[in-house]
C-alpha positions in Angstrom: 28.5 -40.9 29.1 29.1 -37.9 26.8 27.4 -34.7 27.7 27.0 -31.7 25.4 26.3 -28.4 27.1 26.3 -24.8 26.0 28.6 -22.3 27.5 28.4 -18.5 27.7 31.1 -17.2 25.4 29.9 -15.0 22.5 33.3 -14.1 21.1 33.3 -14.1 17.3 29.5 -14.7 17.3 27.5 -12.9 14.5 24.1 -12.0 15.8 21.2 -10.2 14.3 18.6 -8.6 16.6 15.2 -7.9 15.1 13.3 -5.3 17.1 9.7 -4.5 16.6 9.0 -0.7 16.8 5.4 -1.2 18.0 5.5 -0.8 21.8 9.0 0.7 21.3 9.3 1.9 24.8 9.4 -1.7 25.8 11.1 -3.3 22.8 14.0 -1.0 22.6 14.7 -1.8 26.3 14.7 -5.5 25.4 17.2 -4.9 22.6 19.4 -2.8 24.9 19.4 -5.8 27.3 20.3 -8.2 24.5 23.2 -6.1 23.2 24.5 -5.5 26.7 24.5 -9.3 27.4 26.2 -10.2 24.1 29.0 -7.6 24.6 29.5 -8.6 28.3 29.9 -12.2 27.1 32.6 -11.4 24.5 30.7 -10.4 21.4 32.0 -7.4 19.4 29.6 -4.5 18.7 30.6 -4.8 15.0 29.3 -8.4 15.0 25.8 -7.3 16.1 23.3 -6.1 13.6 20.0 -4.5 14.7 17.1 -4.5 12.3 13.9 -2.5 13.0 10.5 -3.7 11.8 7.1 -2.2 12.3 5.7 -4.9 14.6 5.8 -8.5 15.8 3.9 -9.7 12.8 6.8 -8.7 10.5 9.5 -10.4 12.5 9.3 -13.9 10.9 9.7 -12.8 7.3 12.7 -10.7 8.2 14.2 -13.4 10.3 13.7 -15.9 7.4 15.6 -13.6 5.1 18.4 -13.1 7.6 18.7 -16.9 8.3 18.8 -17.7 4.6 21.7 -15.3 4.2 24.0 -17.6 6.2 25.7 -14.5 7.7 24.5 -15.0 11.3 25.0 -17.5 14.1 21.9 -16.4 15.9 18.9 -14.2 15.4 17.1 -12.7 18.4 13.5 -11.6 17.7 12.5 -8.9 20.2 8.9 -7.6 20.3 6.0 -6.9 22.7 2.4 -7.7 22.1 0.0 -6.5 24.9 -3.5 -7.9 25.1 -6.2 -5.5 24.2 -10.0 -5.6 23.8 -10.0 -7.5 20.5 -8.8 -10.9 19.2 -6.0 -9.1 17.4 -3.6 -10.1 20.2 -4.1 -13.8 19.6 -3.7 -13.5 15.8 -0.5 -11.6 16.0 1.0 -13.8 18.7 0.0 -17.1 17.0 1.4 -16.0 13.6 4.7 -14.6 15.0 5.2 -17.6 17.3 4.7 -20.3 14.6 6.8 -18.3 12.1 9.7 -17.9 14.4 9.5 -21.5 15.7 9.6 -22.9 12.1 12.8 -21.0 11.3 14.9 -22.7 14.0 14.4 -26.1 12.5 14.3 -24.9 8.8 17.8 -23.4 9.1 19.2 -25.5 12.0 20.2 -22.4 13.9 19.5 -20.3 16.9 16.4 -18.2 16.2 15.3 -16.9 19.6 11.7 -16.1 20.4 11.9 -12.8 22.3 8.4 -11.5 22.0 6.8 -10.5 25.3 3.1 -11.5 25.4 1.5 -9.8 28.3 -1.9 -9.0 29.6 -1.1 -5.4 30.3 1.5 -2.6 30.0 2.7 -3.1 33.6 3.7 -6.7 32.9 5.5 -5.7 29.8 7.5 -2.9 31.5 8.3 -5.3 34.4 9.8 -7.7 31.9 11.8 -5.0 30.1 13.8 -4.2 33.2 11.6 -2.4 35.7 11.0 -5.3 38.2 11.9 -8.8 37.1 15.1 -8.2 35.1 15.4 -7.5 31.4 14.1 -10.4 29.3 16.2 -9.1 26.4 19.3 -10.1 28.4 17.8 -13.6 28.8 17.1 -13.8 25.1 20.7 -13.2 24.4 21.8 -15.8 27.0 19.6 -18.3 25.2 21.2 -17.3 21.9 24.7 -17.7 23.1 24.2 -21.0 24.8 22.2 -22.4 21.8 24.9 -21.4 19.3 27.5 -23.1 21.4 25.5 -26.3 21.7 24.9 -26.4 18.0 28.7 -25.9 17.3 29.3 -29.1 19.3 26.9 -31.3 17.4 
């Protein structure tokens, strides 16, 4: 029985990383983790493009433009939305999530959802490298493996 499985080699891979500036103490750490992972798995720094946007809400439109360009094998969308006292959290998370999810199928490419959605700042810091590893690294691993699966299809 044939089996298609991704592998962790990013050599020659062109990757765009969109980073939301809102909650930048967290989001910049996520992107540092993504870049570190890509380079350690063979990507060249010249093949990684970082794009800064104001917040998570703006990520999908920029990701759409990048995907439409055909220049990238993967797009990693890093952001952090922390629950507050108003329903703003739910609106931002729902919009960003559906926008990013639709792009993967629209363009048949790896568009990675890397937006932390946490109840408080401590949870966000923990996921950006303080306690439970850097989720930005994980986002890059998902990108690498997904690109390599798609190449085999």
